C-alpha positions in Angstrom: 65.6 -18.7 3.9 65.5 -22.3 3.2 68.3 -25.0 3.5 70.2 -26.3 0.5 71.6 -29.7 0.7 75.1 -31.4 -0.7 73.5 -32.0 -2.8 71.8 -28.9 -4.9 75.5 -26.7 -4.0 77.4 -29.8 -5.9 75.4 -29.4 -8.4 74.9 -25.5 -8.6 78.7 -25.6 -8.5 79.3 -27.0 -11.5 76.6 -25.4 -13.0 79.1 -22.1 -13.1 82.5 -24.3 -12.9 80.2 -24.8 -16.6 79.5 -21.3 -17.2 83.0 -19.8 -16.4 84.6 -22.0 -19.3 82.0 -20.7 -21.8 79.6 -24.3 -21.4 75.9 -24.7 -21.2 75.5 -25.5 -17.5 73.6 -29.0 -16.5 70.8 -29.0 -15.4 69.7 -32.3 -14.4 70.5 -34.6 -11.8 73.9 -36.7 -11.3 71.8 -40.1 -10.5 69.1 -38.9 -13.5 72.0 -39.7 -15.0 72.9 -43.0 -14.3 69.4 -43.7 -15.0 69.5 -42.1 -19.0 73.1 -43.8 -18.9 71.8 -47.1 -17.8 68.6 -47.1 -20.4 71.0 -46.3 -23.0 73.2 -49.0 -22.1 70.0 -51.4 -22.7 69.3 -50.0 -26.1 73.0 -50.4 -27.5 72.7 -53.7 -27.0 69.5 -53.9 -28.3 67.6 -55.4 -25.1 65.5 -52.2 -24.5 61.5 -52.8 -25.4 58.7 -50.3 -25.3 56.0 -50.8 -22.6 56.3 -54.6 -21.2 59.8 -56.8 -22.1 57.2 -58.5 -24.5 56.7 -55.3 -26.6 58.2 -54.8 -29.6 62.3 -53.5 -29.1 63.2 -49.7 -29.1 64.9 -48.7 -32.8 65.1 -44.9 -33.3 67.5 -44.0 -30.7 65.4 -40.9 -29.4 62.5 -43.0 -28.8 65.6 -44.6 -26.2 66.2 -41.0 -25.3 62.8 -40.2 -24.5 62.1 -43.6 -22.4 64.9 -43.0 -20.2 63.7 -39.2 -19.4 60.2 -40.8 -18.1 61.7 -43.4 -16.0 64.1 -41.1 -14.7 61.2 -38.8 -13.7 59.4 -41.8 -12.1 62.6 -42.2 -9.8 62.0 -38.7 -8.5 65.0 -37.4 -10.4 65.3 -34.0 -11.3 65.6 -34.0 -15.1 64.2 -31.7 -18.1 60.2 -31.3 -18.5 58.7 -32.7 -21.3 58.9 -31.1 -24.1 55.2 -30.1 -25.5 
């Protein structure tokens, strides 16, 4: 039997609590949500670029979310899998 880290147990208890309230369980890590929030704040202030900083600015919200999730995955956070 594997030993669970404190963070995963905390996330599991949060998921169970949300299920009792009739809400969907959280599928991703708390740190990953912070990364997504940072990228979305960049997008709202019109400073988010696709690719490098010289690339064109991101205008659509769905593209900003895709960039945020991609960056969170690269950082090693638990995020939902990419849709195919």
